VMD Tcl script that builds the backbone (N, CA, C; Angstrom):
set m [mol new atoms 309]
animate dup $m
set s [atomselect $m all]
$s set {name element resname resid chain x y z} {
  {N N VAL 1 A 0.696 -1.204 0.133}
  {CA C VAL 1 A 0.029 0.270 0.024}
  {C C VAL 1 A 1.034 1.446 -0.157}
  {N N ILE 2 A 1.991 1.182 1.098}
  {CA C ILE 2 A 2.996 2.294 0.717}
  {C C ILE 2 A 3.767 2.769 -0.611}
  {N N ALA 3 A 4.006 1.160 -1.168}
  {CA C ALA 3 A 4.849 1.524 -2.157}
  {C C ALA 3 A 3.732 1.865 -3.478}
  {N N GLU 4 A 2.409 1.711 -3.347}
  {CA C GLU 4 A 1.551 2.113 -4.180}
  {C C GLU 4 A 1.583 3.385 -4.225}
  {N N THR 5 A 1.370 4.215 -2.853}
  {CA C THR 5 A 0.927 5.422 -3.189}
  {C C THR 5 A 2.400 5.914 -3.150}
  {N N ILE 6 A 3.256 5.695 -2.981}
  {CA C ILE 6 A 4.938 6.448 -3.434}
  {C C ILE 6 A 4.847 6.380 -4.579}
  {N N ALA 7 A 4.566 5.296 -5.619}
  {CA C ALA 7 A 4.712 5.260 -7.013}
  {C C ALA 7 A 3.437 6.154 -7.383}
  {N N ASP 8 A 2.441 6.194 -6.854}
  {CA C ASP 8 A 1.374 7.375 -7.851}
  {C C ASP 8 A 1.808 8.894 -7.243}
  {N N ALA 9 A 2.410 8.926 -5.997}
  {CA C ALA 9 A 3.156 10.177 -6.070}
  {C C ALA 9 A 4.179 10.670 -7.056}
  {N N ALA 10 A 5.133 9.937 -7.556}
  {CA C ALA 10 A 6.257 10.082 -8.284}
  {C C ALA 10 A 5.445 10.456 -9.767}
  {N N GLU 11 A 4.395 9.542 -10.266}
  {CA C GLU 11 A 3.904 9.461 -11.221}
  {C C GLU 11 A 3.313 10.823 -11.492}
  {N N SER 12 A 2.776 11.759 -10.352}
  {CA C SER 12 A 1.956 12.769 -10.229}
  {C C SER 12 A 2.900 13.713 -10.430}
  {N N LEU 13 A 4.262 13.582 -9.790}
  {CA C LEU 13 A 5.298 14.601 -9.956}
  {C C LEU 13 A 5.660 14.575 -11.579}
  {N N LYS 14 A 6.048 13.523 -11.967}
  {CA C LYS 14 A 6.038 13.323 -13.581}
  {C C LYS 14 A 5.116 14.166 -14.122}
  {N N ARG 15 A 4.083 14.058 -13.940}
  {CA C ARG 15 A 3.259 14.706 -14.946}
  {C C ARG 15 A 2.904 16.415 -14.475}
  {N N GLY 16 A 3.416 16.665 -13.406}
  {CA C GLY 16 A 3.792 17.846 -13.306}
  {C C GLY 16 A 2.573 18.348 -11.748}
  {N N LYS 17 A 1.837 17.789 -11.502}
  {CA C LYS 17 A 0.748 18.102 -11.071}
  {C C LYS 17 A 1.018 18.357 -9.359}
  {N N GLY 18 A 1.854 17.516 -8.649}
  {CA C GLY 18 A 2.500 18.027 -7.334}
  {C C GLY 18 A 2.634 16.726 -6.312}
  {N N LEU 19 A 2.887 16.784 -5.274}
  {CA C LEU 19 A 3.382 15.581 -4.494}
  {C C LEU 19 A 2.104 15.417 -3.550}
  {N N ALA 20 A 1.517 16.844 -3.085}
  {CA C ALA 20 A -0.019 16.796 -2.060}
  {C C ALA 20 A -0.781 15.893 -2.803}
  {N N GLU 21 A -1.326 16.236 -3.733}
  {CA C GLU 21 A -2.647 15.537 -4.453}
  {C C GLU 21 A -2.401 14.430 -4.315}
  {N N PRO 22 A -1.871 13.410 -4.785}
  {CA C PRO 22 A -1.915 11.694 -4.619}
  {C C PRO 22 A -1.725 11.285 -3.037}
  {N N LEU 23 A -1.156 12.248 -2.267}
  {CA C LEU 23 A -1.230 11.839 -0.923}
  {C C LEU 23 A -2.607 12.409 -0.072}
  {N N ILE 24 A -3.240 13.040 -0.848}
  {CA C ILE 24 A -4.180 13.397 -0.229}
  {C C ILE 24 A -5.551 12.600 -0.380}
  {N N GLU 25 A -5.110 11.918 -1.628}
  {CA C GLU 25 A -6.376 11.118 -2.062}
  {C C GLU 25 A -6.344 9.700 -1.397}
  {N N LYS 26 A -4.943 9.249 -1.073}
  {CA C LYS 26 A -4.558 7.788 -0.686}
  {C C LYS 26 A -5.063 8.340 0.862}
  {N N GLY 27 A -4.898 9.349 1.708}
  {CA C GLY 27 A -5.382 9.369 2.907}
  {C C GLY 27 A -4.440 8.818 4.011}
  {N N MET 28 A -3.064 8.799 3.202}
  {CA C MET 28 A -1.929 7.615 4.277}
  {C C MET 28 A -1.670 8.611 5.166}
  {N N LEU 29 A -1.538 9.879 5.220}
  {CA C LEU 29 A -0.717 10.656 6.372}
  {C C LEU 29 A -2.005 11.285 6.977}
  {N N PRO 30 A -1.558 11.740 7.898}
  {CA C PRO 30 A -2.227 12.530 8.903}
  {C C PRO 30 A -2.889 13.983 8.654}
  {N N PRO 31 A -3.793 14.539 8.521}
  {CA C PRO 31 A -4.223 15.772 7.889}
  {C C PRO 31 A -3.357 16.978 8.180}
  {N N LEU 32 A -2.627 16.790 9.482}
  {CA C LEU 32 A -1.641 17.691 9.621}
  {C C LEU 32 A -0.369 17.766 8.787}
  {N N ALA 33 A 0.118 16.987 8.207}
  {CA C ALA 33 A 1.300 16.276 7.562}
  {C C ALA 33 A 0.739 16.997 6.214}
  {N N LEU 34 A -0.165 16.585 5.862}
  {CA C LEU 34 A -0.619 16.475 4.429}
  {C C LEU 34 A -1.308 18.102 4.005}
  {N N GLN 35 A -1.568 18.750 5.117}
  {CA C GLN 35 A -1.417 20.298 4.843}
  {C C GLN 35 A -0.458 21.147 4.515}
  {N N MET 36 A 0.223 20.909 5.951}
  {CA C MET 36 A 1.636 20.949 5.493}
  {C C MET 36 A 2.447 21.197 4.161}
  {N N ILE 37 A 2.487 19.429 3.836}
  {CA C ILE 37 A 3.263 19.277 2.403}
  {C C ILE 37 A 2.446 20.082 1.386}
  {N N LYS 38 A 0.821 20.479 1.614}
  {CA C LYS 38 A 0.272 21.287 0.559}
  {C C LYS 38 A 0.557 22.665 0.139}
  {N N VAL 39 A 0.820 23.493 1.707}
  {CA C VAL 39 A 1.826 24.805 2.152}
  {C C VAL 39 A 2.609 24.921 1.530}
  {N N GLY 40 A 3.804 23.629 1.801}
  {CA C GLY 40 A 5.173 23.646 1.048}
  {C C GLY 40 A 5.256 23.983 -0.252}
  {N N GLU 41 A 4.397 23.318 -0.855}
  {CA C GLU 41 A 4.423 23.200 -2.369}
  {C C GLU 41 A 3.701 24.554 -2.974}
  {N N GLU 42 A 2.464 24.960 -2.167}
  {CA C GLU 42 A 2.199 26.291 -2.774}
  {C C GLU 42 A 3.022 27.457 -2.252}
  {N N THR 43 A 3.839 27.464 -1.614}
  {CA C THR 43 A 4.741 28.453 -1.059}
  {C C THR 43 A 6.098 28.430 -1.940}
  {N N GLY 44 A 6.877 27.126 -2.588}
  {CA C GLY 44 A 7.834 26.707 -2.763}
  {C C GLY 44 A 8.854 26.581 -1.968}
  {N N ASP 45 A 8.337 26.099 -0.394}
  {CA C ASP 45 A 9.531 25.560 0.587}
  {C C ASP 45 A 9.354 24.052 1.012}
  {N N LEU 46 A 9.098 23.565 0.221}
  {CA C LEU 46 A 8.628 22.160 0.501}
  {C C LEU 46 A 9.759 21.209 1.315}
  {N N GLU 47 A 10.853 21.782 1.010}
  {CA C GLU 47 A 12.103 20.921 1.892}
  {C C GLU 47 A 12.010 21.205 3.274}
  {N N PRO 48 A 11.958 22.644 3.673}
  {CA C PRO 48 A 11.771 22.844 5.127}
  {C C PRO 48 A 10.426 22.354 5.641}
  {N N MET 49 A 9.470 22.263 4.663}
  {CA C MET 49 A 8.332 21.949 5.486}
  {C C MET 49 A 8.106 20.312 5.759}
  {N N LEU 50 A 9.111 19.900 4.578}
  {CA C LEU 50 A 9.335 18.350 5.023}
  {C C LEU 50 A 9.792 17.710 6.209}
  {N N ASN 51 A 10.939 18.534 6.409}
  {CA C ASN 51 A 11.739 18.789 7.719}
  {C C ASN 51 A 10.802 18.942 9.021}
  {N N LYS 52 A 10.237 19.780 8.920}
  {CA C LYS 52 A 9.181 20.278 9.634}
  {C C LYS 52 A 8.128 19.196 10.090}
  {N N VAL 53 A 7.486 18.206 9.176}
  {CA C VAL 53 A 6.688 17.248 9.052}
  {C C VAL 53 A 7.247 16.054 9.908}
  {N N ALA 54 A 8.648 16.088 9.453}
  {CA C ALA 54 A 9.435 14.835 10.077}
  {C C ALA 54 A 9.801 15.085 11.544}
  {N N ASP 55 A 10.345 16.353 11.814}
  {CA C ASP 55 A 10.420 16.736 13.204}
  {C C ASP 55 A 8.901 16.341 14.028}
  {N N VAL 56 A 7.776 16.752 13.501}
  {CA C VAL 56 A 6.818 16.400 14.352}
  {C C VAL 56 A 6.302 14.937 14.449}
  {N N PHE 57 A 6.398 14.423 13.354}
  {CA C PHE 57 A 6.451 12.506 13.324}
  {C C PHE 57 A 7.235 12.145 14.572}
  {N N ASP 58 A 8.550 12.795 14.438}
  {CA C ASP 58 A 9.631 12.141 15.388}
  {C C ASP 58 A 9.631 12.210 16.710}
  {N N GLY 59 A 9.168 13.593 17.302}
  {CA C GLY 59 A 8.962 14.173 18.183}
  {C C GLY 59 A 7.327 13.151 18.597}
  {N N GLU 60 A 6.412 12.768 18.071}
  {CA C GLU 60 A 5.358 11.963 18.502}
  {C C GLU 60 A 6.270 10.497 18.599}
  {N N VAL 61 A 6.521 9.926 17.904}
  {CA C VAL 61 A 7.258 8.497 18.177}
  {C C VAL 61 A 7.994 8.721 19.368}
  {N N ARG 62 A 8.887 9.422 19.522}
  {CA C ARG 62 A 9.381 9.672 21.110}
  {C C ARG 62 A 8.778 9.679 22.295}
  {N N THR 63 A 7.881 10.216 22.180}
  {CA C THR 63 A 6.577 10.464 23.141}
  {C C THR 63 A 5.962 9.179 23.334}
  {N N SER 64 A 5.596 8.306 22.133}
  {CA C SER 64 A 4.923 7.090 22.499}
  {C C SER 64 A 6.011 5.996 22.884}
  {N N ILE 65 A 7.111 6.271 22.648}
  {CA C ILE 65 A 8.057 5.307 22.940}
  {C C ILE 65 A 8.104 5.436 24.719}
  {N N LYS 66 A 8.513 6.853 24.778}
  {CA C LYS 66 A 8.576 6.885 26.533}
  {C C LYS 66 A 7.393 6.642 26.940}
  {N N ARG 67 A 5.742 7.238 26.281}
  {CA C ARG 67 A 4.754 6.229 27.759}
  {C C ARG 67 A 5.214 4.408 27.239}
  {N N LEU 68 A 5.349 4.028 26.654}
  {CA C LEU 68 A 5.418 2.528 26.519}
  {C C LEU 68 A 6.503 2.699 27.595}
  {N N LEU 69 A 7.413 2.824 27.810}
  {CA C LEU 69 A 8.315 2.483 28.623}
  {C C LEU 69 A 8.157 2.578 30.081}
  {N N THR 70 A 6.947 4.073 30.162}
  {CA C THR 70 A 6.840 4.266 31.709}
  {C C THR 70 A 5.896 3.159 31.955}
  {N N LEU 71 A 4.948 2.530 31.211}
  {CA C LEU 71 A 3.922 1.675 31.333}
  {C C LEU 71 A 4.788 0.387 31.729}
  {N N LEU 72 A 5.849 -0.002 30.795}
  {CA C LEU 72 A 6.564 -1.246 30.866}
  {C C LEU 72 A 7.427 -1.335 32.074}
  {N N GLU 73 A 7.952 -0.799 32.665}
  {CA C GLU 73 A 8.652 -0.717 33.779}
  {C C GLU 73 A 8.140 -1.247 35.233}
  {N N PRO 74 A 7.006 -0.622 35.371}
  {CA C PRO 74 A 6.238 -1.416 36.287}
  {C C PRO 74 A 5.709 -2.923 36.078}
  {N N ALA 75 A 5.153 -2.874 35.184}
  {CA C ALA 75 A 4.807 -4.344 34.857}
  {C C ALA 75 A 5.663 -5.165 34.516}
  {N N LEU 76 A 6.844 -4.662 34.322}
  {CA C LEU 76 A 8.381 -5.813 34.595}
  {C C LEU 76 A 8.447 -6.180 35.930}
  {N N ILE 77 A 8.400 -5.033 36.829}
  {CA C ILE 77 A 8.843 -5.176 38.381}
  {C C ILE 77 A 7.643 -6.100 39.037}
  {N N VAL 78 A 6.329 -5.956 38.847}
  {CA C VAL 78 A 5.428 -6.879 39.227}
  {C C VAL 78 A 5.785 -8.253 38.692}
  {N N GLY 79 A 6.247 -8.409 37.223}
  {CA C GLY 79 A 5.940 -9.914 36.741}
  {C C GLY 79 A 7.861 -10.683 37.380}
  {N N LEU 80 A 8.793 -9.542 37.795}
  {CA C LEU 80 A 9.575 -10.122 38.639}
  {C C LEU 80 A 9.478 -10.481 39.581}
  {N N GLY 81 A 8.570 -9.562 40.446}
  {CA C GLY 81 A 8.447 -10.206 41.866}
  {C C GLY 81 A 7.429 -11.342 41.858}
  {N N LEU 82 A 6.703 -11.333 40.707}
  {CA C LEU 82 A 5.908 -12.889 40.886}
  {C C LEU 82 A 6.980 -13.908 40.747}
  {N N ILE 83 A 7.780 -13.832 39.710}
  {CA C ILE 83 A 8.803 -14.976 39.562}
  {C C ILE 83 A 9.424 -15.309 40.911}
  {N N VAL 84 A 9.996 -14.006 41.407}
  {CA C VAL 84 A 10.865 -14.361 42.650}
  {C C VAL 84 A 9.787 -14.929 43.665}
  {N N ALA 85 A 8.465 -14.442 43.851}
  {CA C ALA 85 A 7.636 -15.076 44.992}
  {C C ALA 85 A 7.678 -16.869 44.560}
  {N N GLY 86 A 7.216 -16.715 43.423}
  {CA C GLY 86 A 7.025 -18.093 43.065}
  {C C GLY 86 A 8.205 -19.289 43.563}
  {N N ILE 87 A 9.448 -18.543 43.289}
  {CA C ILE 87 A 10.815 -19.324 43.560}
  {C C ILE 87 A 10.727 -19.273 45.170}
  {N N ILE 88 A 10.753 -18.357 46.008}
  {CA C ILE 88 A 10.753 -18.484 47.428}
  {C C ILE 88 A 9.639 -19.542 47.898}
  {N N VAL 89 A 8.440 -19.645 47.351}
  {CA C VAL 89 A 7.435 -20.523 47.368}
  {C C VAL 89 A 8.040 -22.091 47.329}
  {N N SER 90 A 8.384 -22.150 46.429}
  {CA C SER 90 A 8.752 -23.945 46.131}
  {C C SER 90 A 9.986 -23.910 46.764}
  {N N ILE 91 A 10.637 -22.947 47.013}
  {CA C ILE 91 A 11.886 -23.625 48.033}
  {C C ILE 91 A 11.150 -23.791 49.397}
  {N N MET 92 A 10.307 -22.979 49.578}
  {CA C MET 92 A 9.923 -23.260 51.415}
  {C C MET 92 A 8.885 -24.452 51.434}
  {N N LEU 93 A 8.135 -24.913 50.174}
  {CA C LEU 93 A 7.601 -26.078 50.057}
  {C C LEU 93 A 8.204 -27.122 50.249}
  {N N ALA 94 A 9.740 -26.807 49.700}
  {CA C ALA 94 A 10.695 -27.944 49.527}
  {C C ALA 94 A 11.025 -28.386 51.137}
  {N N ILE 95 A 11.454 -27.223 51.971}
  {CA C ILE 95 A 11.902 -27.296 53.140}
  {C C ILE 95 A 11.016 -27.954 53.856}
  {N N LEU 96 A 9.551 -27.314 54.016}
  {CA C LEU 96 A 8.786 -28.333 54.848}
  {C C LEU 96 A 8.390 -29.453 54.416}
  {N N GLY 97 A 8.509 -29.813 53.011}
  {CA C GLY 97 A 8.503 -31.345 52.721}
  {C C GLY 97 A 9.362 -32.138 53.189}
  {N N ALA 98 A 10.668 -31.439 53.435}
  {CA C ALA 98 A 11.742 -32.367 53.747}
  {C C ALA 98 A 11.687 -32.536 55.434}
  {N N ASN 99 A 10.818 -31.712 55.826}
  {CA C ASN 99 A 10.753 -31.791 57.596}
  {C C ASN 99 A 9.775 -32.783 57.733}
  {N N ASP 100 A 8.599 -33.071 56.853}
  {CA C ASP 100 A 7.802 -33.694 57.469}
  {C C ASP 100 A 8.276 -35.196 56.855}
  {N N LEU 101 A 9.258 -35.560 55.996}
  {CA C LEU 101 A 9.852 -36.645 56.006}
  {C C LEU 101 A 10.997 -36.980 56.889}
  {N N ALA 102 A 11.337 -36.382 57.554}
  {CA C ALA 102 A 12.230 -36.515 58.682}
  {C C ALA 102 A 11.412 -37.349 60.173}
  {N N ILE 103 A 10.327 -36.911 60.097}
  {CA C ILE 103 A 9.599 -37.278 61.451}
  {C C ILE 103 A 8.839 -38.675 61.138}
}
mol reanalyze $m
mol bondsrecalc $m
mol representation Tube
mol addrep $m
């Protein structure tokens, strides 16, 4: 799907139409990115606008990763705690079982 969109955009550029039109038709990018690309084409400053779009998405990805790691850390701590508790219980059961055999 992405390759098809890129091919359509390249074909549109060859025909002299522009980059934003096929991207808007496919709806692959968020509206903010599409508007920024369209404005960049209209003003003739497409490269800086694409860099701004990349910066915005980079920031969103970094924020998402930070949120994921923030949620993952407590889950890992709880998981490791359960594993350690299981090991302790199994050791205690083995010790108590050995005491029962001696009597």
